C-alpha positions in Angstrom: -132.9 89.4 88.3 -129.3 89.8 87.4 -126.7 87.0 87.8 -125.0 88.7 90.6 -128.2 89.3 92.6 -129.3 85.7 92.0 -126.0 84.3 93.1 -126.0 86.6 96.1 -129.4 85.5 97.2 -128.6 81.8 96.7 -125.3 82.0 98.6 -127.0 83.9 101.5 -129.9 81.4 101.8 -127.6 78.4 101.6 -125.1 79.8 104.1 -127.8 80.7 106.6 -129.2 77.2 106.1 -125.8 75.9 107.0 -125.7 78.0 110.1 -129.0 76.7 111.1 -127.6 73.1 111.4 -126.5 74.3 114.9 -130.2 74.0 116.0 -129.9 70.2 115.6 -126.9 70.2 117.8 -128.6 72.3 120.5 -131.6 70.1 120.4 -129.4 67.1 121.1 -127.8 69.0 124.0 -131.2 69.8 125.4 -132.5 66.2 125.0 -129.5 64.6 126.7 -129.2 67.3 129.3 -125.5 67.8 128.9 -122.8 68.5 126.4 -121.1 65.1 126.5 -119.0 64.4 123.4 -120.0 67.8 122.0 -117.4 70.5 121.6 -118.1 74.2 121.9 -115.2 75.0 119.6 -117.2 75.1 116.3 -119.6 77.6 117.8 -116.8 79.8 119.2 -114.8 79.6 116.0 -117.9 80.5 114.0 -118.6 83.6 116.1 -115.0 84.8 115.5 -115.3 84.2 111.8 -118.7 85.8 111.3 -117.7 88.9 113.3 -114.6 89.4 111.2 -116.5 88.9 107.9 -119.2 91.2 109.1 -116.6 93.9 109.7 -115.1 93.1 106.3 -118.5 93.6 104.7 -118.9 96.9 106.4 -115.5 98.1 105.2 -116.2 97.0 101.6 -119.9 98.0 101.8 -121.0 94.6 100.7 -124.5 94.0 102.0 -124.5 90.3 101.1 -121.5 89.7 103.4 -123.0 91.9 106.1 -126.4 90.2 106.1 -125.2 86.6 105.9 -122.6 87.0 108.7 -124.8 89.3 110.8 -127.4 86.5 111.0 -124.5 84.1 111.7 -123.3 86.1 114.7 -126.8 86.0 116.3 -127.3 82.3 115.8 -123.8 81.3 117.0 -124.2 83.4 120.2 -127.5 81.7 120.9 -125.9 78.3 120.3 -123.1 79.2 122.8 -125.7 80.3 125.4 -127.5 77.0 125.1 -124.2 75.1 125.3 -123.1 77.1 128.4 -126.3 76.6 130.2 -126.0 72.8 129.8 -122.3 72.1 130.2 -120.6 71.0 133.4 -117.2 72.3 132.1 -117.8 76.0 132.1 -114.1 76.7 132.5 -113.5 75.2 129.0 -116.1 77.5 127.5 -114.4 80.5 129.4 -111.0 79.6 128.0 -112.2 79.2 124.4 -114.1 82.5 124.6 -110.9 84.1 126.0 -108.9 82.8 123.0 -111.7 84.2 120.7 -111.5 87.6 122.3 -107.7 87.6 121.8 -108.3 87.2 118.1 -111.3 89.5 117.6 -110.4 92.5 119.8 -106.8 93.0 118.6 -108.0 92.7 115.0 -110.9 95.1 115.3 -108.8 97.4 117.7 -106.0 97.7 115.1 -108.5 98.8 112.5 -110.1 101.3 114.8 -107.2 102.8 116.6 -104.2 102.3 114.4 -103.9 104.9 111.6 -104.4 103.0 108.3 -106.2 103.6 105.1 -109.5 101.8 104.3 -107.6 99.8 101.7 -105.1 98.6 104.3 -107.8 97.8 106.8 -109.7 95.8 104.2 -106.5 93.9 103.4 -105.7 93.2 107.0 -109.1 92.0 108.2 -109.7 90.2 104.8 -106.5 88.2 105.3 -107.4 87.2 108.9 -111.0 86.3 107.9 -109.9 84.3 104.9 -107.6 82.2 107.1 -110.5 81.6 109.4 -112.7 80.4 106.6 -110.1 77.9 105.4 -109.9 76.5 109.0 -113.7 76.1 109.0 -113.8 74.4 105.7 -111.2 71.9 106.7 -112.4 71.2 110.2 -114.2 67.9 109.2 -110.8 66.6 108.0 -109.7 66.4 111.6 -111.1 62.9 111.7 -109.4 61.8 108.5 -106.9 59.6 110.4 -109.8 57.8 112.1 -111.5 57.4 108.7 -108.4 55.8 107.2 -107.7 53.7 110.2 -111.3 52.3 110.4 -111.9 52.4 106.7 -115.3 54.0 107.5 -116.7 57.5 107.1 -119.2 57.1 110.0 -117.3 59.7 111.9 -117.3 62.2 109.0 -120.4 64.4 108.7 -121.6 63.9 105.1 -124.4 66.5 105.2 -122.0 69.2 106.5 -119.2 68.2 104.1 -121.6 68.3 101.2 -123.2 71.6 102.3 -119.8 73.2 102.8 -118.7 72.1 99.3 -121.8 73.6 97.7 -121.6 76.8 99.7 -117.9 77.3 98.9 -118.7 77.0 95.2 -121.4 79.7 95.5 -119.1 82.1 97.4 -116.2 81.5 95.0 -118.4 82.4 92.1 -119.7 85.4 94.0 -116.1 86.5 94.7 -115.3 86.3 91.0 -118.3 88.4 90.1 -117.5 91.2 92.6 -113.7 90.7 91.9 -112.8 90.1 95.6 -109.8 87.9 96.0 -110.4 87.6 99.8 -113.7 85.9 99.1 -112.4 83.9 96.1 -109.3 82.3 97.5 -110.6 80.8 100.8 -113.6 79.5 99.0 -111.5 78.0 96.2 -109.6 76.1 98.9 -112.9 75.3 100.5 -114.0 73.7 97.2 -110.8 71.5 97.2 -111.2 70.5 100.8 -114.9 69.8 100.3 -114.1 67.6 97.3 -111.5 65.7 99.3 -114.0 65.1 102.1 -116.6 63.9 99.6 -114.0 61.6 97.9 -113.6 59.9 101.3 -117.2 58.8 101.1 -116.4 57.1 97.8 -113.2 55.5 99.0 -114.6 54.4 102.4 -118.4 54.0 102.0 -120.4 53.4 105.2 -123.7 51.6 105.4 -124.7 53.5 108.5 -124.3 57.1 109.5 -123.7 58.4 113.0 -124.5 61.9 114.2 -121.4 64.0 114.2 -120.7 67.6 115.2 -117.3 68.3 113.7 -118.4 70.1 110.6 -117.9 73.7 109.5 -120.2 76.1 111.2 -119.2 79.3 109.7 -118.6 79.8 106.0 -118.3 82.5 103.5 
């Protein structure tokens, strides 16, 4: 097996594994019978990101990107369904899905209906998707102020931070192999953000870990 194929397989398996962490969240929702203290945002953001990356993969004819994010789309939609069926605040879900549609439809619509070359389309959707990936990688950092204030990383999800760091390294290397800057750049930033998150566990060690849902749920 060539280096590219081995890296592609490893990145695909690890990323899908990261997507599957949503199952644990859904199990908690089902067990408590509601979505208290659980946000639908990571699921909705992940759907947006995986849809954009799947389209990017189609335009660049990259089966690794298509397969990984195609699986991600299916999983995130299932997670949203579970969330929706168990939440008492369906209006919040509706509003976030509306915001997601306002990102996805104009982006895909511009590519389909606006006259542009394939190269321009790839550049356009690649830029939007790359920005989305950076947001996903940095999402756990939203609790940094709490970590610094309490001098504890109990509110920071170690497993997701570590997994995001590892996956970003794999996709960065894959991007270098296929010479795709739209894959390289966001994952390079993801490596830096992941390293910062892991550094917090060294600076503010915690003897106990609490379940947290604020990690990246869509990565490429």
